[in-house]
MARKOLMAR-15417 format. One record per residue (C-alpha): residue number from 1; residue in one letter; x, y, z. Coordinates in steps of 0.25 Angstrom, whole numbers, padded with zeros to 4 digits. Each point is the difference from the previous one (the first is absolute). Example, Ala and Ser with C-alpha at 12.3 -4.5 7.8 and 13.67 -1.06 7.14 Angstrom:
// MARKOLMAR-15417
+-----+---+-------+-------+-------+
|   k | r |  east | north |    up |
+-----+---+-------+-------+-------+
|   1 | a |  0049 | -0018 |  0031 |
|   2 | s |  0006 |  0014 | -0002 |
+-----+---+-------+-------+-------+
//
This chain:
// MARKOLMAR-15417
+-----+---+-------+-------+-------+
|   k | r |  east | north |    up |
+-----+---+-------+-------+-------+
|   1 | m |  0247 |  0516 |  0375 |
|   2 | a | -0004 | -0006 | -0013 |
|   3 | t |  0010 | -0007 | -0009 |
|   4 | a | -0001 | -0006 | -0014 |
|   5 | p | -0005 | -0014 | -0002 |
|   6 | r |  0011 | -0011 | -0001 |
|   7 | a | -0005 | -0003 | -0014 |
|   8 | q |  0003 |  0014 | -0005 |
|   9 | i |  0014 | -0001 |  0006 |
|  10 | y |  0003 | -0014 | -0004 |
|  11 | p | -0007 | -0002 | -0013 |
|  12 | t | -0006 | -0014 | -0002 |
|  13 | l |  0007 | -0009 | -0011 |
|  14 | r | -0010 | -0003 | -0011 |
|  15 | m |  0002 | -0012 | -0010 |
|  16 | t |  0001 |  0004 | -0015 |
|  17 | p | -0009 | -0004 | -0011 |
|  18 | r |  0012 | -0008 | -0005 |
|  19 | y |  0000 | -0008 |  0013 |
|  20 | w | -0015 | -0003 | -0001 |
|  21 | d |  0002 | -0005 | -0015 |
|  22 | w |  0010 | -0009 |  0005 |
|  23 | r | -0008 | -0005 |  0012 |
|  24 | r | -0012 | -0003 | -0009 |
|  25 | f |  0008 | -0007 | -0010 |
|  26 | v |  0006 | -0009 |  0011 |
|  27 | d | -0014 | -0003 |  0006 |
|  28 | a | -0006 | -0003 | -0014 |
|  29 | n |  0012 | -0009 | -0005 |
|  30 | p |  0004 | -0010 |  0012 |
|  31 | e |  0005 | -0011 | -0010 |
|  32 | f |  0009 |  0010 | -0008 |
|  33 | i |  0005 |  0006 |  0013 |
|  34 | a |  0004 | -0014 |  0005 |
|  35 | l |  0008 | -0002 | -0013 |
|  36 | i |  0007 |  0013 |  0002 |
|  37 | t |  0004 | -0004 |  0014 |
|  38 | a |  0005 | -0013 | -0005 |
|  39 | l |  0008 |  0007 | -0011 |
|  40 | r |  0006 |  0010 |  0010 |
|  41 | a |  0006 | -0012 |  0008 |
|  42 | e |  0005 | -0006 | -0013 |
|  43 | r |  0006 |  0013 | -0004 |
|  44 | e |  0008 |  0001 |  0013 |
|  45 | r |  0005 | -0014 | -0002 |
|  46 | v |  0004 |  0003 | -0014 |
|  47 | f |  0008 |  0012 |  0002 |
|  48 | a |  0007 | -0005 |  0013 |
|  49 | a |  0005 | -0011 | -0008 |
|  50 | l |  0004 |  0009 | -0012 |
|  51 | v |  0009 |  0008 |  0010 |
|  52 | a |  0008 | -0013 |  0004 |
|  53 | l |  0003 | -0005 | -0015 |
|  54 | p |  0013 |  0002 | -0007 |
|  55 | r |  0001 |  0011 | -0010 |
|  56 | r | -0002 | -0009 | -0013 |
|  57 | a | -0012 | -0007 |  0007 |
|  58 | q | -0006 |  0013 |  0004 |
|  59 | r |  0000 |  0004 | -0015 |
|  60 | d | -0007 | -0012 | -0004 |
|  61 | r | -0010 |  0001 |  0011 |
|  62 | v | -0003 |  0014 | -0003 |
|  63 | r | -0004 | -0003 | -0014 |
|  64 | q | -0009 | -0011 |  0005 |
|  65 | l | -0007 |  0009 |  0010 |
|  66 | l | -0002 |  0011 | -0011 |
|  67 | h | -0010 | -0011 | -0007 |
|  68 | d | -0007 | -0004 |  0013 |
|  69 | r | -0015 |  0003 | -0002 |
|  70 | k | -0004 | -0003 |  0014 |
|  71 | l |  0009 |  0011 |  0006 |
|  72 | a | -0005 |  0009 | -0011 |
|  73 | v | -0014 | -0001 |  0006 |
|  74 | l |  0006 |  0004 |  0013 |
|  75 | f |  0008 |  0012 | -0004 |
|  76 | v | -0012 |  0005 | -0009 |
|  77 | y | -0009 | -0001 |  0012 |
|  78 | e |  0009 |  0008 |  0009 |
|  79 | g |  0002 |  0010 | -0012 |
|  80 | m | -0015 |  0002 |  0000 |
|  81 | v |  0000 |  0002 |  0015 |
|  82 | r |  0011 |  0011 | -0001 |
|  83 | a | -0006 |  0007 | -0012 |
|  84 | g | -0014 |  0001 |  0007 |
|  85 | r | -0006 | -0008 | -0011 |
|  86 | l | -0008 | -0010 |  0007 |
|  87 | h | -0014 |  0007 | -0001 |
|  88 | g | -0008 | -0009 | -0009 |
|  89 | t |  0011 | -0010 | -0003 |
|  90 | t | -0002 | -0015 |  0000 |
|  91 | p |  0010 | -0011 |  0002 |
|  92 | a | -0002 | -0004 | -0015 |
|  93 | a |  0004 |  0015 | -0004 |
|  94 | i |  0013 | -0002 |  0008 |
|  95 | t |  0003 | -0013 | -0006 |
|  96 | a | -0002 |  0006 | -0014 |
|  97 | l |  0009 |  0011 |  0003 |
|  98 | a |  0011 | -0010 |  0005 |
|  99 | e |  0000 | -0006 | -0014 |
| 100 | r |  0007 |  0013 | -0005 |
| 101 | f |  0010 | -0001 |  0012 |
| 102 | d |  0014 |  0001 | -0007 |
| 103 | l |  0012 |  0007 |  0005 |
| 104 | r |  0008 | -0002 | -0013 |
| 105 | r | -0009 |  0009 | -0009 |
| 106 | p | -0004 |  0014 |  0001 |
| 107 | s | -0014 |  0004 |  0006 |
| 108 | h | -0008 |  0011 | -0006 |
| 109 | e | -0009 |  0001 |  0013 |
| 110 | p | -0002 |  0015 |  0002 |
| 111 | v |  0008 |  0008 |  0011 |
| 112 | l | -0004 |  0012 |  0008 |
| 113 | i |  0011 |  0010 |  0001 |
| 114 | r |  0000 |  0010 |  0012 |
| 115 | q |  0009 |  0011 |  0001 |
| 116 | i |  0002 |  0003 |  0015 |
| 117 | t |  0007 |  0013 |  0005 |
| 118 | e |  0008 | -0002 |  0013 |
| 119 | t |  0001 |  0010 |  0011 |
| 120 | d |  0014 |  0004 | -0005 |
| 121 | s | -0007 |  0003 | -0014 |
| 122 | r |  0006 | -0012 | -0007 |
| 123 | v | -0010 | -0007 | -0009 |
| 124 | r | -0001 | -0015 |  0000 |
| 125 | t | -0006 | -0009 | -0011 |
| 126 | v | -0008 | -0011 |  0007 |
| 127 | q | -0006 | -0011 | -0008 |
| 128 | s | -0013 | -0008 |  0004 |
| 129 | f | -0001 | -0013 | -0006 |
| 130 | g | -0012 | -0009 | -0004 |
| 131 | p | -0002 | -0014 |  0006 |
| 132 | l |  0008 | -0008 | -0011 |
| 133 | k |  0012 |  0009 |  0001 |
| 134 | r |  0000 | -0001 |  0015 |
| 135 | a | -0001 | -0015 | -0001 |
| 136 | h |  0012 |  0000 | -0009 |
| 137 | q |  0008 |  0010 |  0009 |
| 138 | n | -0003 | -0008 |  0013 |
| 139 | f |  0004 | -0013 | -0007 |
| 140 | a |  0013 |  0006 | -0005 |
| 141 | a |  0003 |  0006 |  0014 |
| 142 | r | -0002 | -0013 |  0006 |
| 143 | l |  0010 | -0006 | -0010 |
| 144 | i |  0010 |  0011 |  0002 |
| 145 | r |  0000 | -0002 |  0015 |
| 146 | a |  0002 | -0015 |  0000 |
| 147 | l |  0011 |  0001 | -0010 |
| 148 | h |  0007 |  0012 |  0006 |
| 149 | p | -0004 |  0001 |  0015 |
| 150 | p |  0004 |  0014 |  0006 |
| 151 | r |  0012 |  0000 |  0009 |
| 152 | e | -0002 |  0000 |  0015 |
| 153 | n |  0003 |  0015 |  0001 |
| 154 | q | -0010 |  0004 | -0010 |
| 155 | f | -0013 |  0002 |  0008 |
| 156 | l | -0011 |  0004 | -0011 |
| 157 | f | -0004 | -0015 |  0001 |
| 158 | n |  0007 | -0004 |  0013 |
| 159 | g | -0008 |  0007 |  0011 |
| 160 | g | -0002 |  0014 | -0006 |
| 161 | i |  0004 |  0013 |  0006 |
| 162 | p | -0001 | -0005 |  0015 |
| 163 | a |  0010 | -0011 | -0003 |
| 164 | a |  0009 |  0010 | -0007 |
| 165 | l |  0000 |  0009 |  0011 |
| 166 | k |  0003 | -0011 |  0010 |
| 167 | a |  0012 | -0004 | -0008 |
| 168 | v |  0005 |  0014 |  0001 |
| 169 | e |  0000 | -0001 |  0015 |
| 170 | v |  0007 | -0014 |  0000 |
| 171 | a |  0010 |  0006 | -0009 |
| 172 | r |  0002 |  0012 |  0009 |
| 173 | d |  0002 | -0010 |  0012 |
| 174 | g |  0011 | -0007 | -0009 |
| 175 | g |  0008 |  0013 | -0001 |
| 176 | m | -0006 |  0006 | -0013 |
| 177 | t | -0002 |  0014 |  0005 |
| 178 | h |  0000 |  0009 | -0012 |
| 179 | a | -0009 | -0002 | -0013 |
| 180 | v | -0003 |  0007 | -0013 |
| 181 | e | -0013 | -0002 | -0007 |
| 182 | l | -0001 | -0002 | -0015 |
| 183 | d | -0011 | -0001 | -0010 |
| 184 | a | -0002 | -0002 | -0015 |
| 185 | t | -0004 |  0011 | -0008 |
| 186 | n | -0012 | -0004 | -0009 |
| 187 | f |  0003 | -0014 |  0005 |
| 188 | y | -0011 | -0008 | -0008 |
| 189 | g |  0001 |  0009 | -0012 |
| 190 | s |  0015 | -0001 | -0002 |
| 191 | i |  0001 | -0015 |  0000 |
| 192 | e |  0004 | -0006 | -0014 |
| 193 | r | -0007 | -0012 | -0005 |
| 194 | s |  0013 | -0006 | -0006 |
| 195 | s |  0007 |  0000 |  0013 |
| 196 | l | -0011 | -0005 |  0009 |
| 197 | a | -0004 | -0011 | -0010 |
| 198 | v |  0014 | -0006 |  0002 |
| 199 | t | -0001 |  0002 |  0015 |
| 200 | l | -0014 | -0007 |  0001 |
| 201 | r |  0004 | -0013 | -0007 |
| 202 | p | -0004 | -0011 | -0001 |
| 203 | l | -0013 |  0008 | -0001 |
| 204 | p | -0003 |  0000 | -0015 |
| 205 | e |  0003 |  0013 | -0007 |
| 206 | a | -0014 |  0001 | -0006 |
| 207 | v | -0006 |  0000 |  0014 |
| 208 | v |  0010 |  0012 |  0004 |
| 209 | r | -0004 |  0007 | -0013 |
| 210 | f | -0015 | -0002 |  0000 |
| 211 | v | -0003 |  0000 |  0015 |
| 212 | v |  0011 |  0006 |  0008 |
| 213 | f |  0002 |  0011 | -0010 |
| 214 | n | -0015 |  0000 | -0005 |
| 215 | e |  0004 |  0001 | -0015 |
| 216 | t | -0011 | -0002 | -0010 |
| 217 | i | -0002 |  0002 | -0015 |
| 218 | e | -0005 |  0014 | -0004 |
| 219 | r | -0014 |  0001 | -0006 |
| 220 | g | -0008 |  0010 | -0006 |
| 221 | d | -0007 |  0011 |  0009 |
| 222 | d | -0013 | -0008 | -0001 |
| 223 | r |  0004 | -0010 |  0010 |
| 224 | p | -0008 |  0000 |  0013 |
| 225 | r |  0008 |  0009 |  0010 |
| 226 | a | -0002 |  0005 |  0014 |
| 227 | i |  0011 |  0011 |  0000 |
| 228 | v |  0002 |  0013 |  0007 |
| 229 | r |  0007 |  0012 | -0007 |
| 230 | s |  0001 | -0009 | -0013 |
| 231 | v |  0012 | -0008 |  0006 |
| 232 | p |  0003 | -0013 | -0008 |
| 233 | g | -0005 | -0012 |  0008 |
| 234 | s |  0013 | -0008 | -0003 |
| 235 | p |  0013 |  0002 | -0007 |
| 236 | p |  0001 | -0005 | -0014 |
| 237 | l |  0009 | -0012 | -0004 |
| 238 | g |  0015 |  0003 |  0000 |
| 239 | s | -0001 |  0012 |  0010 |
| 240 | s |  0000 |  0001 |  0015 |
| 241 | n | -0005 |  0010 |  0010 |
| 242 | g |  0006 | -0007 |  0011 |
| 243 | l | -0008 | -0009 |  0010 |
| 244 | p | -0015 |  0005 |  0001 |
| 245 | l | -0003 |  0006 |  0013 |
| 246 | g | -0012 | -0007 |  0005 |
| 247 | a |  0003 | -0014 | -0005 |
| 248 | a |  0001 | -0011 |  0010 |
| 249 | s |  0012 | -0005 | -0006 |
| 250 | s |  0008 |  0013 |  0001 |
| 251 | p |  0004 |  0000 |  0015 |
| 252 | i |  0006 | -0014 | -0001 |
| 253 | a |  0007 |  0002 | -0013 |
| 254 | g |  0006 |  0013 |  0006 |
| 255 | e |  0004 | -0008 |  0013 |
| 256 | v |  0008 | -0010 | -0009 |
| 257 | l |  0008 |  0011 | -0006 |
| 258 | i |  0003 |  0006 |  0013 |
| 259 | g |  0004 | -0013 |  0005 |
| 260 | q |  0010 | -0003 | -0011 |
| 261 | l |  0007 |  0014 |  0003 |
| 262 | l |  0001 | -0004 |  0014 |
| 263 | a |  0006 | -0014 | -0004 |
| 264 | d |  0011 |  0006 | -0008 |
| 265 | n |  0014 | -0006 |  0004 |
| 266 | r |  0005 |  0014 |  0001 |
| 267 | i | -0009 |  0003 |  0011 |
| 268 | d |  0005 | -0007 |  0013 |
| 269 | f | -0010 |  0008 |  0009 |
| 270 | g | -0013 | -0006 | -0006 |
| 271 | p | -0007 | -0004 |  0013 |
| 272 | s |  0003 |  0015 |  0005 |
| 273 | v | -0010 |  0005 | -0010 |
| 274 | i | -0014 |  0000 |  0004 |
| 275 | t | -0010 |  0002 | -0011 |
| 276 | y | -0015 |  0002 | -0002 |
| 277 | a | -0004 |  0001 | -0014 |
| 278 | d |  0010 |  0011 | -0006 |
| 279 | n |  0003 |  0006 |  0013 |
| 280 | l |  0014 | -0005 |  0004 |
| 281 | l |  0006 |  0003 |  0014 |
| 282 | v |  0015 | -0002 | -0001 |
| 283 | l |  0006 | -0002 |  0014 |
| 284 | g |  0014 |  0002 |  0006 |
| 285 | s |  0008 |  0000 |  0013 |
| 286 | s |  0004 |  0014 | -0003 |
| 287 | e | -0003 |  0012 | -0009 |
| 288 | q |  0011 | -0003 | -0009 |
| 289 | e | -0004 | -0015 | -0002 |
| 290 | a | -0015 |  0003 | -0002 |
| 291 | a |  0003 |  0011 | -0010 |
| 292 | a |  0011 | -0008 | -0008 |
| 293 | r | -0010 | -0012 | -0001 |
| 294 | a | -0011 |  0009 | -0005 |
| 295 | d |  0009 |  0006 | -0011 |
| 296 | l |  0004 | -0014 | -0005 |
| 297 | l | -0014 | -0004 | -0001 |
| 298 | v | -0004 |  0012 | -0008 |
| 299 | a |  0011 | -0002 | -0009 |
| 300 | l | -0002 | -0015 | -0002 |
| 301 | a | -0015 |  0002 | -0002 |
| 302 | e |  0002 |  0008 | -0013 |
| 303 | e |  0007 | -0012 | -0007 |
| 304 | p | -0009 | -0007 | -0011 |
| 305 | a |  0000 | -0013 |  0007 |
| 306 | f | -0009 |  0007 |  0011 |
| 307 | g | -0009 |  0007 | -0010 |
| 308 | g |  0007 |  0013 |  0001 |
| 309 | l | -0007 |  0004 |  0013 |
| 310 | r |  0002 |  0014 |  0005 |
| 311 | l |  0002 |  0000 |  0015 |
| 312 | r | -0001 |  0013 |  0007 |
| 313 | e |  0003 |  0004 |  0015 |
| 314 | k | -0013 |  0004 |  0008 |
| 315 | g |  0007 |  0002 |  0013 |
| 316 | r |  0010 | -0004 |  0010 |
| 317 | g |  0000 | -0002 |  0015 |
| 318 | h |  0006 | -0007 |  0013 |
| 319 | m | -0006 | -0009 |  0010 |
| 320 | m |  0008 |  0004 |  0012 |
| 321 | q | -0005 |  0004 |  0014 |
| 322 | p | -0001 |  0015 |  0003 |
| 323 | g |  0013 |  0006 |  0005 |
| 324 | t |  0008 | -0012 | -0005 |
| 325 | q |  0002 |  0004 | -0015 |
| 326 | r |  0011 |  0007 | -0006 |
| 327 | v | -0002 |  0013 | -0008 |
| 328 | d | -0001 | -0005 | -0014 |
| 329 | h | -0008 |  0002 | -0013 |
| 330 | f | -0011 | -0010 |  0004 |
| 331 | s | -0013 |  0005 |  0007 |
| 332 | m | -0006 | -0006 |  0012 |
| 333 | g | -0010 | -0011 | -0004 |
| 334 | v |  0000 | -0009 | -0012 |
| 335 | p | -0009 |  0003 | -0012 |
| 336 | f | -0007 | -0012 | -0006 |
| 337 | v | -0013 | -0003 | -0007 |
| 338 | g | -0006 |  0014 |  0004 |
| 339 | q |  0004 | -0002 |  0014 |
| 340 | i |  0011 |  0005 |  0010 |
| 341 | g |  0006 | -0010 |  0009 |
| 342 | l |  0004 |  0007 |  0013 |
| 343 | v |  0008 | -0006 |  0012 |
| 344 | d | -0003 |  0006 |  0014 |
| 345 | s |  0010 |  0001 |  0012 |
| 346 | a | -0005 | -0014 |  0004 |
| 347 | g |  0004 | -0006 | -0013 |
| 348 | d | -0015 | -0002 | -0004 |
| 349 | f | -0005 |  0002 | -0014 |
| 350 | s | -0011 |  0008 | -0005 |
| 351 | w | -0004 |  0001 | -0015 |
| 352 | e | -0008 |  0012 | -0003 |
| 353 | p | -0005 |  0006 | -0013 |
| 354 | n |  0009 |  0010 | -0007 |
| 355 | e | -0003 |  0014 | -0003 |
| 356 | q | -0006 | -0003 | -0013 |
| 357 | k | -0009 | -0010 |  0005 |
| 358 | r | -0004 |  0009 |  0012 |
| 359 | a | -0003 |  0011 | -0011 |
| 360 | q | -0009 | -0009 | -0008 |
| 361 | h | -0008 | -0003 |  0013 |
| 362 | w | -0001 |  0015 |  0005 |
| 363 | i | -0013 |  0007 | -0004 |
| 364 | w |  0004 |  0015 |  0003 |
| 365 | e |  0010 |  0000 | -0012 |
| 366 | h | -0007 |  0012 | -0007 |
| 367 | g |  0002 |  0010 |  0011 |
| 368 | s | -0015 |  0001 |  0003 |
| 369 | s | -0010 | -0007 |  0008 |
| 370 | p | -0005 | -0014 | -0005 |
| 371 | s | -0013 | -0002 | -0005 |
| 372 | l | -0010 | -0009 |  0006 |
| 373 | s |  0002 | -0010 | -0011 |
| 374 | e |  0015 |  0000 |  0003 |
| 375 | i | -0002 | -0001 |  0015 |
| 376 | e | -0009 | -0012 | -0002 |
| 377 | r |  0010 | -0007 | -0010 |
| 378 | a |  0011 |  0002 |  0009 |
| 379 | e | -0008 | -0005 |  0012 |
| 380 | g | -0003 | -0013 | -0008 |
| 381 | k |  0015 | -0002 | -0004 |
| 382 | v |  0007 |  0004 |  0013 |
| 383 | a | -0001 | -0014 |  0007 |
| 384 | a |  0005 | -0007 | -0013 |
| 385 | y |  0011 |  0010 | -0002 |
| 386 | h |  0006 | -0003 |  0014 |
| 387 | r | -0003 | -0015 | -0001 |
| 388 | s |  0008 | -0001 | -0013 |
| 389 | y |  0013 |  0003 |  0008 |
| 390 | p |  0000 | -0012 |  0010 |
| 391 | f |  0014 |  0003 |  0006 |
| 392 | w | -0003 |  0015 |  0003 |
| 393 | r |  0002 |  0000 |  0015 |
| 394 | d | -0008 |  0013 |  0002 |
| 395 | k | -0011 | -0002 | -0011 |
| 396 | g | -0011 |  0000 |  0011 |
| 397 | t |  0005 |  0013 |  0005 |
| 398 | s |  0000 |  0006 | -0014 |
| 399 | e | -0014 | -0006 | -0003 |
| 400 | a | -0006 |  0006 |  0012 |
| 401 | q |  0006 |  0014 | -0003 |
| 402 | d | -0005 | -0001 | -0015 |
| 403 | r | -0014 | -0004 |  0005 |
| 404 | a |  0000 |  0012 |  0010 |
| 405 | s |  0004 |  0010 | -0011 |
| 406 | l | -0011 | -0006 | -0009 |
| 407 | s | -0011 |  0001 |  0010 |
| 408 | c |  0004 |  0014 |  0004 |
| 409 | a |  0000 |  0004 | -0015 |
| 410 | r | -0014 | -0006 | -0001 |
| 411 | y | -0005 |  0008 |  0012 |
| 412 | f |  0007 |  0013 | -0005 |
| 413 | a | -0007 | -0001 | -0014 |
| 414 | f | -0014 | -0006 |  0006 |
| 415 | s | -0002 |  0005 |  0015 |
| 416 | t | -0010 | -0010 |  0004 |
| 417 | p |  0000 | -0006 |  0015 |
| 418 | e |  0002 | -0014 | -0006 |
| 419 | n |  0013 |  0005 | -0007 |
| 420 | l |  0004 |  0007 |  0012 |
| 421 | g | -0001 | -0013 |  0009 |
| 422 | t |  0008 | -0008 | -0010 |
| 423 | a |  0011 |  0011 | -0001 |
| 424 | v |  0001 |  0000 |  0015 |
| 425 | r |  0001 | -0015 |  0001 |
| 426 | d |  0011 | -0001 | -0010 |
| 427 | v |  0008 |  0011 |  0005 |
| 428 | v | -0001 | -0007 |  0014 |
| 429 | l |  0004 | -0013 | -0006 |
| 430 | a |  0012 |  0007 | -0007 |
| 431 | h |  0004 |  0006 |  0013 |
| 432 | l |  0000 | -0013 |  0007 |
| 433 | c |  0009 | -0006 | -0010 |
| 434 | v |  0010 |  0012 |  0001 |
| 435 | p | -0003 |  0007 |  0013 |
| 436 | h |  0004 |  0014 | -0003 |
| 437 | g | -0004 |  0011 |  0010 |
| 438 | d | -0010 |  0006 | -0009 |
| 439 | p | -0010 | -0006 | -0010 |
| 440 | y |  0002 |  0012 | -0008 |
| 441 | y |  0011 | -0008 | -0006 |
| 442 | f | -0009 | -0009 | -0008 |
| 443 | i | -0010 |  0011 | -0005 |
| 444 | p |  0003 |  0005 | -0014 |
| 445 | d |  0004 |  0015 | -0002 |
| 446 | h | -0009 |  0009 | -0007 |
| 447 | m | -0001 | -0001 | -0015 |
| 448 | p | -0008 |  0007 | -0011 |
| 449 | g | -0014 | -0005 | -0001 |
| 450 | w | -0002 | -0002 |  0015 |
| 451 | g | -0006 |  0014 |  0002 |
| 452 | e |  0005 |  0012 |  0007 |
| 453 | i |  0012 | -0002 |  0009 |
| 454 | t | -0008 |  0005 |  0012 |
| 455 | i | -0012 | -0010 | -0002 |
| 456 | f |  0010 | -0011 | -0003 |
| 457 | e |  0008 |  0003 |  0013 |
| 458 | r | -0013 | -0002 |  0008 |
| 459 | k | -0003 | -0013 | -0006 |
| 460 | r |  0015 | -0004 |  0002 |
| 461 | e | -0001 |  0004 |  0015 |
| 462 | r | -0013 | -0007 |  0002 |
| 463 | i |  0006 | -0013 | -0005 |
| 464 | n |  0012 |  0002 |  0009 |
| 465 | a | -0009 |  0003 |  0012 |
| 466 | e | -0009 | -0012 | -0001 |
| 467 | a |  0013 | -0009 | -0003 |
| 468 | n |  0006 |  0005 |  0013 |
| 469 | a | -0012 | -0002 |  0008 |
| 470 | l | -0001 | -0015 | -0006 |
| 471 | i |  0015 | -0002 |  0003 |
| 472 | a | -0002 |  0005 |  0014 |
| 473 | t | -0012 | -0010 |  0002 |
| 474 | i |  0009 | -0011 | -0005 |
| 475 | s |  0011 |  0003 |  0009 |
| 476 | r | -0009 |  0001 |  0012 |
| 477 | a | -0006 | -0014 | -0004 |
| 478 | r |  0014 | -0006 | -0001 |
| 479 | i |  0004 |  0006 |  0014 |
| 480 | a | -0013 | -0006 |  0006 |
| 481 | s |  0003 | -0014 | -0006 |
+-----+---+-------+-------+-------+
//
């Protein structure tokens, strides 16, 4: 029985041209790279010391750092790496660009604007910056994080989604059984410069204006531009379109604003709110407590001191074991960051993708058979899709079933012996994960594009027959051993 080669099932990772540009630069300039390594160690020392200073001393130290030419070289080099601009670059060119490094003045470096349509038809405007603006933004982000460290329950920079989900489980063990998920409508776009500038002090207002909000001076249309759909590269002086999506400084600036909201003295349940970026999970020991806390947060967020954030409810649920919960308005499972946290009868957690995330992954969304390119694209992503949910208890079973469906789809569309062998193998693997009585369970039903139903059923029956034969062989081998 022939099967597809392993490389076809698990594509080999290939290095990008950007990686090889970086590799050649590193190999060609060992002395400069040694300098960069030393500067990185110095940067860690400098910013660690900045965190410990009192506020007035921080203000003076920030102004000194903004004039540090050595750190400018480091940040410009890293900006070149992130922008993919190392091809043909020399250390002298990087040092020359560092002479223009100034966070207190507007930069006229061109910006590439992309308008991305989400799966829910929303359009996002994402900016891609050049090396100098990236250097400015990364320097500003470092300063903001040192001056305003995120709270322990803000997980964007404190362990990411895995740490946030573990914190939810710990809260549940402490009696927080109900939760309401909130997020901010147009989070970055709704943040006002005037309120954020006050929040980010002692970061100079010029840095907030020209780097964090990317303001610049409007020029004539003859300036060099790299624009899609003629969207302006930067807002003119005196105006603001909110934080730029795609800027390295935007995530930490948003975290500071959320942290300020949670620190308000009218909120006595700050530690019971777990956040990841603009996703806030408001926890309570009952349906009433969680709902009341969420309502208070929504009301406070609209105040000018917090930039007029517009929080909205995304969902609500409970984390009680099956059979123990009361009948209430909270569904089983807690929604958070695109996942659903479910508790089984033994009290164990499983974090699974929500319906929207599952729909994004599924390839039979148009009611017809997938094309070969769709099958190949799905086969290349199915493992990564399941790996991105590390606390999904049944992800191995789900991946096995998805692979069986894809392999069968390939055989139905292209009935070669190799594709048959691969389909049989994957159906058997799925059966071993979920030992239903009939492998038919894992073989997709007929869809338009897979030929006449009679011919299709013959193919389906052949997969089923060979799968049953292989399962019987495996069972006899187990008994014999």
